[in-house]
PABA-189274 format. One record per residue: x, y, z of N, C-alpha, C in turn; residue in one letter. Coordinates in steps of 0.2 Angstrom, whole numbers, plus 2048, in hexadecimal, padded with zeros to 3 digits. Layout:
<vexvos>
XYZXYZXYZA;...
</vexvos>
This chain:
<vexvos>
9BEECC9339BFEC69389C6EC4939M;9C8EC493F9CFEC29419D1EBB940D;9D7EB99409D9EB393E9D6EAD943C;9D6EAF94A9D4EAA94E9CCEA994DL;9C8EAE94B9C1EAC94A9C1EA8944S;9C5EA993F9C5EA59399C6E9D93BR;9CBE9D93F9CDE969419C7E92944L;9C4E969499BEE9394C9B8E91947R;9B7E969439B2E9593E9B3E8F93AR;9B8E8F9379BAE899329BBE82935K;9BBE8293C9BCE7C9409C1E7793CQ;9C7E7A93B9CCE779389D3E7793CQ;9D7E7293A9DEE7293D9E2E7793AL;9E6E7B93E9EBE7F93B9F2E7D93DV;9F6E7C9399FDE7A93BA01E8093CL;A04E7F942A09E85944A10E82946V;A15E86945A1BE84947A1EE8A94BD;A20E88951A22E8D956A29E90955T;A2CE8D950A33E9094FA34E9594AW;A30E94944A31E9993FA2AE9C93EY;A2AEA393CA24EA693BA25EAC936H;A1FEAE934A1FEB4930A19EB9932T;A19EBF931A14EC3933A0DEC192FF;A08EC3932A01EC192FA00EC6929A;9FCEC49249FBEC891E9F8ECF920R;9F4ECF9269F1ED59279F5EDA92BD;9FCED992BA01EDD92F9FFEE492EQ;9FEEE69289FDEED9269F7EF0929K;9F2EEC92B9ECEEF92E9EDEF0935Q;9F2EED9389F3EEE93F9FAEF1940R;9FBEF793EA01EFB93EA04EFC945A;A0AEFA946A0DEFB94DA0CEF6952G;A08EF1950A07EEB954A0AEE5950K;A0CEE0955A0EEDA952A08ED6951R;A07ED294BA01ECF94AA02EC794BS;9FCEC494A9FCEBD94BA01EBA946L;A04EB5948A0AEB2944A08EAB941L;A09EAA93BA08EA4938A0FEA0938Y;A0FE99938A15E9593AA15E90935H;A1BE8D934A1CE87930A19E81933K;A16E7C930A13E77933A18E71936P;A18E7293DA1BE6C941A17E6B947H;A13E70949A0FE6E94FA08E7094DT;A03E6C94F9FCE6D94D9F8E6F952S;9F3E749519EEE779559E7E76953L;9E3E739579DCE729559D8E78957N;9D2E799559CEE7F9579CDE8095EV;9CEE7B9629CDE7C9699D3E7E96DN;9D8E809699DEE8296C9E2E7C96FG;9E1E7696D9E5E719709EBE6F96CE;9F1E6E96F9F7E6D96B9F8E65969M;9FAE659639FBE5E961A02E5E95EL;A07E5C962A0EE5D960A11E5795DF;A16E58959A1BE53956A22E55957R;A27E51956A2EE52957A30E58952R;A33E5C954A36E62950A3DE5F94EL;A3EE5F947A45E5C945A4BE60947P;A50E5C949A56E6094BA59E64946L;A5CE69947A5EE6E942A59E73941G;A53E73943A4EE78942A4DE7D948E;A52E7D94CA52E81952A53E88951R;A56E8A94CA58E9194AA5BE9594FD;A5FE92954A62E95959A5EE9795FG;A58E9595FA54E97965A56E9296BL;A55E95971A57E92977A52E8C97AP;A51E88976A4CE82977A50E7C977F;A4DE7697AA50E7097AA51E6D972P;A56E6A971A57E6796AA52E62968D;A4FE5E96DA4BE5996BA44E5A96AE;A41E5E96DA3AE5F96DA37E6696EL;A32E6896AA2EE6E96CA29E6D971V;A27E67972A22E65976A22E6897DR;A1CE6C97FA1CE6E986A1EE75987G;A21E79982A24E7F983A1FE85983H;A20E8A986A1BE90986A1AE9397FA;A1EE9197AA1DE93973A17E8F970T;A15E8A973A0FE86970A09E8A971G;A03E8796E9FDE8A96F9FAE85975L;9F6E8997A9F3E8597F9ECE87980A;9E9E829829E1E839839E1E8698AR;9DDE8B98A9DCE8F9919D5E91991A;9D1E8E9949CAE8F9959C6E9098FG;9C8E8D98A9C4E8D9839C6E9397FG;9CBE979819CDE9C97C9D4E9D97DK;9D7EA09789DEEA29779DFEA9979L;9E4EAA97D9E5EB19809EAEB597BR;9E9EBC97B9EDEC09779F4EC197BE;9F9EC0976A00EC1979A04EC7976G;A0AEC8979A0EECE977A10ECE96FP;A10EC896CA13EC8965A0DEC7960C;A07EC7962A01EC795E9FBEC6961G;9F6EC495D9EFEC49609EEEBE965R;9F2EB99649F1EB39689F7EB296CV;9F6EB29739FCEB2977A01EAC977R;9FFEA6976A04EA1976A08EA1970P;A07EA496AA0BEA4965A10EAA966L;A16EA8967A1BEAD969A21EAD964I;A23EB2962A28EB395DA2FEB3960C;A35EB395CA3BEB395FA3DEB9963R;A39EBE963A3AEC4967A38EC396ER;A34EBE96FA30EBD975A32EB6979C;A38EB3977A39EAC979A3FEAD97EV;A40EB2981A45EB3986A43EB098DG;A46EB3992A44EB1999A3DEB199BP;A39EB6997A32EB7999A2DEB1996R;A30EAD992A2CEA898EA27EA4993R;A2AEA2999A26E9E99DA20EA29A1S;A22EA89A2A1DEAD9A5A17EAE9A0A;A18EAD99AA13EAF995A0CEAB996L;A0DEA5999A07EA199AA06EA19A2L;A00EA19A49FEEA09AB9FFE999ADS;A00E989B4A01E929B69FCE8C9B4A;9F5E8E9B49F0E899B29F1E879ABP;9F3E8C9A69F5E8A99F9FBE8599FI;A00E879A2A06E839A2A05E7C9A5R;A00E7C9AA9FFE759AC9FCE709A7A;9F8E739A39F4E6F99E9F9E6E998K;9FEE71997A03E70991A06E69992M;A07E6598CA0AE5F98DA11E6098FP;A14E5B994A1AE5B996A1FE58991M;A25E5A992A2BE5798EA2BE5098ER;A2CE4D989A2BE45988A30E4298DS;A2DE3E992A31E3A996A35E35993L;A31E3198EA34E2C98AA3AE2E986E;A3AE34983A3FE3797FA45E39984D;A44E3B989A49E3D98EA4DE37990F;A49E31992A4CE2B994A50E2898FA;A4EE28989A51E25983A58E29982V;A57E2F982A5DE33981A63E32986R;A61E3298CA65E30992A68E29991K;A64E2498FA67E1E98EA6CE1D988L;A6AE21983A6FE2197DA76E2497FE;A76E29983A7CE2C986A80E2798AE;A7CE2498EA80E1F992A83E1998EL;A7FE17989A81E12985A88E14981D;A88E1A97FA8EE1D97BA94E1D980R;A93E1E986A98E1E98BA9AE1898FA;A96E1298CA97E0C98FA95E0C997S;A90E10999A8EE119A0A87E0E9A1L;A84E0C99CA7DE0999EA7DE039A2R;A79E029A6A79DFC9ABA73DF89A9R;A73DF29AAA6EDED9A9A6DDE89AFT;A67DE69B0A67DE19B6A66DDA9B3L;A6BDD69B6A6BDCF9B3A68DCA9B9A;A64DC69B7A61DC19BCA67DBD9BED;A67DBC9C5A6DDB89C8A6ADB49CDS;A6BDAD9CDA69DA99D2A6FDA79D6F;A6FDA99DDA74DA89E1A72DA29E6R;A76D9D9E5A75D979EAA79D979F0G;A7AD929F3A7ED929F9A85D929F7D;A89D979F9A90D989F7A91D9D9F2G;A97D9E9EFA98DA49EBA96DA39E4P;A93D9D9E2A91D9C9DBA8BD9F9D9W;A8ADA29D3A84DA59D0A83DA29C9V;A7CDA29C8A7AD9F9C2A77DA69BEK;A7ADA79B8A78DAD9B4A78DAB9ADR;A73DAC9A9A72DAB9A2A74DA49A1D;A72D9F9A5A73D989A4A7AD969A5G;A7ED9A9A8A85D989AAA86D989B1R;A8AD949B4A8CD949BBA93D979BBR;A93D9D9BFA99DA19C0A9BDA19C7L;AA1DA29C9AA4DA39CFAA4DAB9D0L;AA0DAD9D5A9FDB49D6AA4DB79DAS;AA7DBC9D8AABDC19DCAA9DC89DCF;AA2DC89DCA9FDCF9DCA99DCF9E1S;A99DCB9E6A94DCB9EBA97DCD9F2C;A93DD19F6A95DD39FCA93DCFA02N;A91DC9A00A8FDC4A05A95DC1A08D;A99DC4A0CAA0DC3A0DAA1DBCA11Y;A9CDBBA15A9CDB5A19A98DAFA17L;A95DB1A11A90DACA0EA8ADAAA13N;A88DAFA17A83DADA1CA7CDAEA19L;A7BDB0A13A74DB1A10A71DABA0FS;A74DA5A0FA72D9FA0EA73D9AA14H;A75D9DA19A77D99A1FA71D96A22H;A71D90A24A6BD8DA27A68D91A2DP;A6CD93A31A6AD97A37A66D9DA36A;A69DA1A30A65DA7A2EA5EDA5A2BL;A5EDA0A27A58D9EA24A53D9CA29K;A55D98A2EA51D96A33A4ED9CA37S;A52DA0A39A50DA6A3DA4BDAAA39A;A4CDABA33A48DAFA2FA41DACA2EA;A41DA6A2DA3BDA2A2CA37DA2A32T;A3ADA1A38A36DA1A3EA33DA8A40A;A37DAEA3EA35DB4A3FA2EDB6A3AA;A2FDB3A34A29DB4A30A23DB0A33I;A24DAAA35A1EDA7A38A1BDAAA3EK;A20DADA42A1DDB0A48A1BDB7A48H;A1FDBBA44A1DDC3A43A1ADC5A3CY;A1ADC0A37A18DC2A31A1DDC4A2CG;A1BDC6A26A21DC7A21A23DCEA22V;A1FDD3A22A21DDAA23A20DDDA29G;A23DE3A2BA22DE7A31A1BDEAA31A;A19DECA2CA12DEFA2BA12DF7A2CG;A17DFAA2FA17E01A30A1EE03A32A;A1EE0AA33A24E0DA36A26E0AA3DS;A2CE0BA3FA2EE09A46A2BE0DA4BR;A29E14A48A26E18A4DA1EE17A4EA;A1CE12A4AA15E11A4AA14E0AA4DV;A13E05A49A12DFEA4CA17DF9A49T;A1CDFCA45A21DF7A42A27DF5A46G;A27DF8A4DA2DDF6A51A2CDF0A54N;A2DDEAA50A2CDE4A53A31DE2A58H;A30DDDA5DA35DDCA62A3CDDAA60P;A3DDD7A5AA44DD5A58A48DDBA58L;A46DE1A57A4ADE7A56A4EDE8A5DF;A4BDE7A62A4FDE8A69A55DE3A69R;A54DDDA68A59DD8A68A5FDDAA63E;A5DDDBA5DA62DDDA58A66DE3A59L;A63DE8A5CA66DEEA5DA6BDEDA63E;A69DE9A68A6DDE8A6EA74DE4A6BA;A73DDFA67A78DDBA64A7DDE0A60R;A7ADE4A5CA7EDE9A58A82DEDA5CL;A7FDF0A61A83DF4A66A88DF1A69A;A87DEAA6BA8CDE6A6FA92DE5A6AR;A91DE3A64A97DE2A60A9BDE8A5EI;A97DEEA5EA9BDF4A5CA9DDF8A62K;A9CDF5A68A9EDF9A6EA9BDFFA6FG;A95E00A6EA91E06A6FA8BE05A74T;A88E0BA76A83E0AA7BA7CE08A78E;A7BE09A72A75E08A6EA76E08A67A;A70E06A64A70E05A5CA69E07A5AA;A69E08A53A62E0AA50A63E06A49C;A5EE02A48A5DDFFA42A59E02A3DV;A5BE03A37A58E06A31A56E01A2CF;A52E03A27A4FDFFA22A55DFDA1DG;A5AE01A1CA60DFFA18A66E03A1AS;A6BE02A17A71E06A18A70E0DA15G;A6EE0DA0FA6CE14A0CA68E18A10Y;A62E15A12A5DE19A16A61E1BA1DL;A65E17A1FA69E19A26A6DE1FA25A;A71E1FA20A75E25A1FA71E2BA1CN;A6CE2AA18A68E30A16A64E33A1CA;A63E2FA21A5FE31A27A64E34A2DG;A69E31A2EA6EE32A33A71E39A33I;A74E3AA2DA78E41A2CA74E47A2DV;A6EE47A2AA6AE4DA2BA67E4FA32P;A67E49A36A66E4AA3DA6BE4EA41V;A71E4CA3FA77E4FA42A7AE55A40L;A78E57A3AA7BE5DA37A75E61A33A;A76E68A33A71E6CA30A75E72A2DG;A71E77A2BA74E7DA27A79E80A2BA;A79E81A32A7FE84A35A85E80A36P;A85E7AA34A8AE75A35A8FE74A30D;A94E70A31A99E6EA2CA9AE66A2CL;A9AE64A25A9BE5DA24AA2E5CA20I;AA6E58A22AACE57A1FAACE50A1DV;AADE4EA16AABE48A14AB1E45A0FI;AB3E3FA0FAB8E3CA0BAB5E3CA04D;AB9E3E9FFAB7E3E9F8AB4E389F5E;AB6E329F8AB4E2C9F5AAFE289FAL;AACE2C9FEAA6E2AA03AA1E279FEA;A9DE22A01A98E1F9FEA92E249FCH;A8FE229F7A89E269F4A84E289F9A;A83E239FEA7DE25A03A80E2AA08C;A86E2AA09A89E2FA0EA89E36A0BL;A8AE36A04A89E3CA00A81E3EA00W;A7DE39A00A76E3BA00A74E3EA06A;A76E3BA0CA74E3EA12A77E45A13G;A7EE46A11A81E4CA12A7DE51A0ET;A7BE50A08A78E55A04A71E56A07N;A6EE52A0AA67E53A0DA68E57A13L;A6EE57A16A6EE5BA1CA6EE62A1CS;A70E65A16A71E6CA14A77E6FA18R;A7BE6BA1BA81E6EA1EA86E70A19A;A8BE74A1BA90E76A17A95E70A16K;A96E6EA10A9AE68A0FAA0E69A0CT;AA6E66A0EAACE66A0CAAFE5FA0BL;AB2E5EA05AB5E58A03ABCE57A04T;ABFE52A08AC6E51A08AC8E4CA04F;ACEE4CA01AD1E479FDAD1E40A01R;AD0E3B9FDACFE359FFAD5E33A04H;AD2E31A0BAD7E2FA10ADCE34A12N;ADBE3AA10AE1E3FA11ADFE43A17N;AE2E41A1DAE1E44A23AE3E4BA24V;AE9E4DA20AEBE53A20AE7E58A1DA;AE4E56A17ADFE5AA14AD9E5BA18H;AD6E56A1BAD0E57A20AD2E5CA26A;AD8E5BA28ADAE60A2EADAE67A2BE;ADDE68A25ADDE6FA22AD6E72A22S;AD1E6EA1FACAE70A1FAC7E72A25L;AC8E6DA2AAC5E6FA31AC9E75A34L;ACFE76A33AD3E7BA36AD0E82A33S;ACEE82A2DACCE88A2AAC4E89A2BE;AC0E84A2CAB9E85A2CAB5E83A32N;AB9E7FA37AB5E7DA3DAB2E82A41R;AB6E88A42AB4E8DA47AAEE91A44S;AACE90A3EAA6E94A3BAA0E8FA3BH;AA0E89A3EA9BE85A3EA98E83A45A;A92E82A46A8FE80A4CA92E79A4ER;A91E74A4AA93E6EA4BA97E6BA45H;A9BE66A46A9FE63A40A9EE5CA40A;A9EE59A3AA9DE52A39AA2E4FA34L;AA6E4AA35AABE48A30AA8E41A2FL;AA7E3FA28AA4E39A26AA8E36A21V;AA9E2FA22AADE2BA1DAABE24A1DT;AADE20A18AACE19A19AB1E16A1DD;AAFE11A21AB4E0DA25AB9E09A20G;AB5E05A1CAB8E01A16AB5E04A10V;AB9E06A0BAB7E09A05AB4E04A00F;AAEE049FEAABDFF9FAAAEDFD9F4S;AB1E029F0AB3E019EAABBE019E9M;ABEE039EFAC6E039EFAC8DFE9F4D;AC4DFC9F9AC6DF69FEACBDF9A03G;ACDDFFA03AD2E02A08ACEE04A0ED;AD1E05A14ACEE07A1AAD0E0EA1BL;ACBE11A1FACCE18A21AD1E19A26A;AD5E1EA27ADAE1EA2CAD7E21A32P;AD3E1CA36ACEE1EA3BAD2E21A41L;AD8E1EA43ADBE21A49ADDE29A48P;AE0E2AA42AE2E31A41ADBE36A40E;AD6E33A3DAD0E37A3CACDE38A43L;ACDE33A47ACAE34A4EACEE39A52A;AD4E39A51AD8E3EA55AD7E45A52A;AD6E46A4BAD5E4CA48ACEE4FA4BL;AC9E4AA4BAC2E4CA4DAC2E4FA54C;AC6E4BA58AC6E4DA5FAC9E54A60A;ACEE56A5CAD2E5CA5CACDE62A5AA;AC9E60A56AC4E66A53ABDE65A55F;ABCE61A5AAB5E61A5DAB0E5FA57D;AB2E59A53AAEE57A4DAACE50A4FT;AA6E4EA4DAA4E47A4EAA6E43A48W;AA8E3DA49AABE38A44AA5E33A43L;AA3E32A3DA9FE2DA3BAA1E29A35M;AA1E22A36AA3E1EA31A9EE19A2ET;A9EE18A28A99E13A24A9EE0DA24D;A9CE08A28A9FE02A29A9CDFCA25D;A98DFDA20A94DF8A1CA99DF2A1BA;A9FDF3A19AA3DEEA16AA9DECA1BH;AA7DEEA22AACDECA27AA9DE7A2CG;AA3DE8A2EAA0DE3A33AA0DDCA30L;AA3DD8A34AA3DD1A33AAADCEA2FG;AAEDD3A2DAB4DD1A29ABADD5A2BV;AB9DDAA2FABFDDEA31ABFDDFA39I;AC5DDFA3CAC5DE0A43AC2DDBA47G;AC4DD5A45AC1DCFA48AB9DCFA48N;AB7DD1A42AB0DD1A41AACDD7A43G;AAFDDBA47AACDE1A4AAACDE7A46R;AB0DE7A41AB0DEDA3CAB6DF1A3CG;AB6DF6A38ABCDFAA37ABFDFEA3DS;ABAE00A41ABDE04A47AC1E00A4BA;ABFDF9A4CAC3DF5A50ACADF2A4DF;ACADF2A46AD0DF1A43AD5DF7A44A;AD2DFDA45AD7E02A47AD8E03A4EA;AD6DFFA52AD7E00A59AD2E00A5EG;ACCE01A5CAC6E01A61AC0E05A5FG;ABAE03A61AB4E06A5EAB3E0DA62G;AB7E0EA67AB6E15A6AAB9E1AA66A;ABDE19A61ABFE1EA5CABAE21A58L;AB5E1DA57AAFE20A53AA9E20A56V;AA6E26A58AA0E26A5CA9AE25A58H;A9AE25A51A94E24A4DA96E1EA48L;A94E18A49A96E12A45A90E10A41Q;A90E11A3BA8AE0FA37A8CE09A33M;A87E05A31A89DFFA2DA82DFCA2AG;A83DF7A27A7DDF3A24A7DDECA26T;A77DE9A25A76DE2A26A76DDEA20L;A78DE1A1AA77DDEA14A7EDDBA11S;A83DDCA14A8ADD9A12A8BDD3A15K;A90DD3A1AA92DCDA1DA8CDCAA22A;A88DCEA24A82DCCA28A7DDC7A23I;A7DDC9A1DA7ADC4A18A72DC6A18G;A70DCBA1AA69DCDA1AA67DD4A17G;A64DD8A1AA62DDFA18A61DE3A1EY;A63DEAA1DA61DEFA22A67DF3A23G;A67DF8A27A6CDFCA29A6CDFEA31G;A71E01A33A71E02A3BA76E08A3CY;A75E0BA42A7AE10A45A7BE0EA4CL;A81E0DA4EA83E0CA55A86E12A58C;A84E14A5EA86E1AA61A84E1BA68A;A85E20A6BA83E21A72A7BE21A72S;A78E20A78A71E1FA79A6EE25A77R;A70E2BA79A6DE31A78A6DE32A70A;A72E31A6CA72E32A65A6DE2DA62V;A6DE27A64A68E22A61A61E24A63I;A5FE27A69A59E29A6AA57E2FA66D;A5CE33A64A5AE39A60A59E36A59L;A5CE31A57A5BE2EA50A54E2CA50M;A52E28A55A4BE25A55A45E2AA55K;A47E30A57A42E35A57A42E3AA51T;A48E3AA4EA49E40A49A4BE3DA42R;A4EE37A41A50E35A3BA4AE33A36A;A4AE37A31A44E37A2CA43E30A29R;A49E2DA27A49E27A23A47E21A28T;A47E22A2FA45E1DA33A3DE1EA35L;A3BE25A36A35E26A38A30E25A32I;A32E27A2CA2DE27A27A2EE21A22Y;A31E1CA24A32E16A20A30E10A24S;A2DE0BA20A2BE05A23A31E01A26T;A30DFEA2CA35DFBA30A38DF5A2CA;A3EDF3A2EA41DEDA2BA3DDE7A2DL;A3CDE2A28A37DDDA29A3ADD8A2FP;A36DD5A33A39DD1A38A3EDCBA36P;A3DDC8A30A41DC3A2EA48DC6A2DA;A49DCCA2BA50DCFA2AA53DD0A31M;A4FDD2A36A52DD3A3CA54DCDA40A;A50DC8A3FA52DC1A42A58DBEA3FA;A58DBFA38A5EDBCA35A65DC0A37A;A64DC6A38A6ADCAA3AA6CDC8A41A;A68DC7A45A69DC4A4CA6DDBEA4BI;A6BDB9A47A6EDB3A46A75DB4A43A;A76DB8A3FA7CDBAA3CA81DBDA41A;A7FDC1A45A83DC4A4AA86DBFA4FL;A82DBAA50A84DB4A55A89DB0A51T;A89DAFA4BA8EDABA47A95DB0A47I;A94DB6A46A9ADBAA45A9EDBBA4CI;A9ADBBA52A9DDBBA58AA0DB5A5AE;A9EDAFA58AA0DA9A5AAA5DA5A56S;AA6DA8A4FAAADA4A4BAAFDA9A48E;AB4DABA4CABADB0A49ABDDADA43P;ABEDA6A43AC1DA4A3DABEDA5A36G;AB7DA5A37AB3DA7A31AB4DAEA2FL;AB4DB3A33AB4DBAA32ABBDBBA2FT;AC0DB7A30AC7DB9A2EAC8DB6A26A;AC4DB2A24AC5DAFA1EAC4DB4A18K;ABFDB8A17ABFDBCA11AC5DC1A10P;AC8DC4A15ACEDC8A15AD4DC3A13L;AD4DBDA16ADADB9A14ADADB7A0DA;AD4DB6A0AAD4DB4A03AD5DBA9FEK;AD3DC0A00AD5DC69FCADCDC79FCA;AE0DC5A02AE7DC6A02AEADC19FER;AE8DBB9FEAEBDB69F9AEADB89F2A;AE5DBB9F0AE4DBE9E9AE9DC39E8F;AEADC89ECAEEDCE9EBAF6DCB9EBT;AF7DC69EFAFEDC49EFB00DC09E9A;AFBDBC9E6AFCDB99E0AFDDBD9DAR;AFADC39DAAFBDC89D5B00DCD9D6L;B03DCD9DCB08DD29DDB05DD99DFG;AFFDD99E1AFCDE09E3AFDDE19EAL;AFCDE89ECAFDDE99F3AF8DE59F7P;AFADE39FDAF6DDFA01AEFDE1A03E;AEADDDA02AE3DE0A03AE2DE2A0AA;ADEDE7A0BADCDE9A12AD5DE7A14Q;AD1DE4A0FACADE2A10AC9DDDA0BS;AC3DDAA0BAC1DD5A06AC0DD89FFP;AC1DDE9FEAC0DE19F8AC7DE39F4I;AC7DE19EEACEDE39EBACCDE69E4V;ACEDEC9E3ACCDEF9DCAD2DEE9D7P;AD0DEE9D1AD5DEE9CBAD3DF39C7L;AD6DF99C7AD4DFF9C3AD6DFE9BCV;AD2DFF9B7AD4DFE9B0AD3E049ACL;ACFE099AFACFE0F9ABAC8E119A8G;AC7E0F9A2AC1E1099EABCE0B99FE;AB6E0D99EAB0E0899FAB1E0299BP;AB2E03994AB3DFD98FAB8DF8992D;ABEDFB994AC3DF6997AC0DF299CA;ABDDF49A1ABADF19A7AB5DEC9A4A;AB0DEE99FAABDE999DAAFDE3999L;AB4DE5995AB7DDF991ABADDA996Q;ABEDDD99BAC1DD99A0ABCDD49A4A;AB6DD79A5AB1DD39A9AAFDCE9A4S;AAEDCF99EAABDCA999AB0DC5998N;AB7DC6998ABCDC1997ABCDBD99DK;ABBDBF9A3ABBDBB9A9AB5DB79AAL;AB0DB99A7AA9DB59A7AABDAF9A2A;AAEDB099DAB0DAA999AB4DA599DE;AB8DA79A2ABCDA39A6AB8DA09ACE;AB1DA29ACAADD9F9B2AADDA49B8G;AAFDAA9B7AAFDAF9BDAAADB49BCF;AA6DB69C1AA2DBC9C1AA5DC29C5L;AA8DC79C1AABDCD9C4AA8DD39C1V;AA3DD69C4AA0DDB9C1AA4DE29C0T;AA4DE59BAAA8DEB9B9AA4DF19BDP;AA8DF59C0AA6DFB9C3AA8E019BFI;AA3E059BDAA4E0B9B9AA1E119BCR;AA3E179B9AA0E1D9BCA98E1D9BBP;A94E209BFA97E259C5A98E219CBP;A98E1B9CCA9AE179D2AA1E199D4T;AA5E199CFAACE1B9D0AAEE219CCV;AB3E259CDAB5E2A9C9AB6E299C2P;AB5E2E9BEAB7E2D9B6ABEE2B9B5V;ABFE269B1AC6E249B0AC9E1F9B5G;AC4E1C9B9AC7E179BEAC2E119BET;ABFE109B8ABBE0A9B8ABFE049B9A;ABCDFF9BDAC0DFA9C0ABCDF39C0R;AC0DEE9C2ABDDE89C4ABEDE89CCL;AB8DE69CFAB8DE69D6AB7DDF9D8R;ABCDDC9DCABCDD59DEABADD59E6F;AB5DD19E7AB3DD09EEAB3DC99F0A;AB7DC89F5AB9DC19F8AB4DBF9FEF;AB2DB99FDAAEDB6A03AB1DB0A06T;AAEDAEA0CAB1DA8A0FAB2DA2A0CA;AADDA1A07AACD9AA04AB0D9A9FDL;AB3D9F9FBAB7D9F9F4ABCD9A9F5H;ABCD959F0AC2D909F0AC8D939EFP;ACDD919F2AD4D939F1AD7D929EAD;AD5D8C9E8AD8D8B9E1AD5D8F9DCD;ACED919DDACBD959D8ACED9D9D9E;ACFD9F9DFAD2DA59DFAD9DA69DCI;ADDDA09DCAE3DA09D8AE2DA09D1A;ADDD9D9CEADBD9C9C7AD9DA39C5R;AD5DA79C9AD2DAE9C8AD8DB29C7L;ADDDB29CCAE3DB69CBAE7DB59C5A;AE8DAF9C3AEBDAE9BDAE7DB09B6D;AE1DB09B7ADDDB29B1ADDDBA9B1A;ADDDBD9B6ADEDC49B6AE5DC69B4V;AEADC39B6AF1DC49B3AF1DC49ACR;AEEDBF9A9AEEDBE9A2AEADC399EA;AE5DC69A1AE1DCB99EAE3DD299EL;AE6DD49A4AE6DDB9A6AEDDDD9A7V;AF0DE29A5AF6DE59A7AF4DEA9ACA;AF8DEA9B1AF6DEF9B7AFCDF19BBF;AFCDF79BEB01DF99C2AFFDF89C9A;B03DF59CDB01DF39D4B00DFA9D9P;B04DFF9D7B04E059DBAFDE089DBA;AFAE0B9E0AF4E0E9E0AF5E159DDR;AF1E179D9AF2E1E9D6AEDE239D9Q;AEEE299D9AE9E2E9DBAE4E2E9D6E;ADEE2F9D8AD8E2F9D4AD4E359D5I;AD0E379D0ACCE3D9D1AC6E3C9D6P;AC3E419D8ABDE419DCAB7E3D9D9Q;AB4E399DDAAEE359DBAA8E3A9DAC;AA4E399D5A9EE3D9D5A9AE3C9DBP;A97E429DEA92E419E3A8CE3D9E2Q;A8AE3D9DBA84E399D9A85E329D9S;A8BE2F9DAA8CE289D9A89E249DFS;
</vexvos>
């Protein structure tokens, strides 16, 4: 009677260990063949061939190429397969595999149906391990309940803090005109769009909103997406594919990188705002590509500086390359409220002006402003538009109201930049180019500690850490709004001076991870 028969007959649990083994006692009876292997008890097998696993202690790997933390789910375990166990190359039972069989062929030793029934590696253990790694690097993020009232004040953990971490640059999210417009839209159109814009979600407010966006950006047409991230993830793959070339600033926003990666185009990265490097890349590679696209932020969200759009536009014209900007942090606060392209001399410089409705606009959504032909192409090919439920009517109505305020109140749109410049002047920093002012501190712990100290003074300044910014450049990011009191800005600057030693000159920083 062989070993497997004895297992079934005795109806007992046999403990096996997939890492250590010895040959069966009947080895001599089967000369020339590897026999069924007995194993140390770490993994249990019942008579039906079902696996009952427990954690394999670290240090018992014995040099085998398996994960440190678990045996669970590997091809070396015993699997149930149609009520019987199959014979394998190292013995009578196929799933029992010795060290001579655990090379590249180990996954092939079990058929697909068998592998599908094997337990997967523990999701919880994976998550716990990753969180522990983030904790050790001071990179774990937590979500804090924050109540934002009218103005820049925030209530968090029972404390009232003056926030310098919000992108509501014009404080329009609580403006009565936006609230009234959103409420009226809900009463008339309902809460949600109900479907994609390509089906029944294209409510009448989109036509007016897109016309208003095209007017303020100086283009023929516009297309509204569900968010800024969705916009970039959908726009770039429509414009570029495998035969094409994308040249992208190394500090471009994560959603520009997402769209670039989804496009499958050849991608080259140029050093931040370095026009000469971008020119070198185009000179060497443009002739080999069908089309070329250069993408950059108009206002860089973590550094606050502006892209050199006139120079980039001239470069793109010379190499028949399309220029696209993400102006999420420019609309409403730069270029008389029209965005970074107008601060540089005019919207005609940039044929693809993308942005969001969630910063100075005070609501939610994303958009692209371009020629009518390009916009028509987006509305028929952009996957994140076609396969995503449309922006709710309330958000479209609020954005229309916000654009009315931006176009009619130039004094309001100038305030965030003026307040940022008052802050940099008091600290002796280079003059702010946008409402965003970074203070690079280096290590994540330093940014966390500085943020906590400022909270003790009544200020909310969120620390920015990798992968949002490159390793070694963790920072405090100050965002200024129209309603920040001037005396509080001065008090903030004095608090920062007391806490942090810094060098005003901008330093070269390494490339930001694409996963940020």
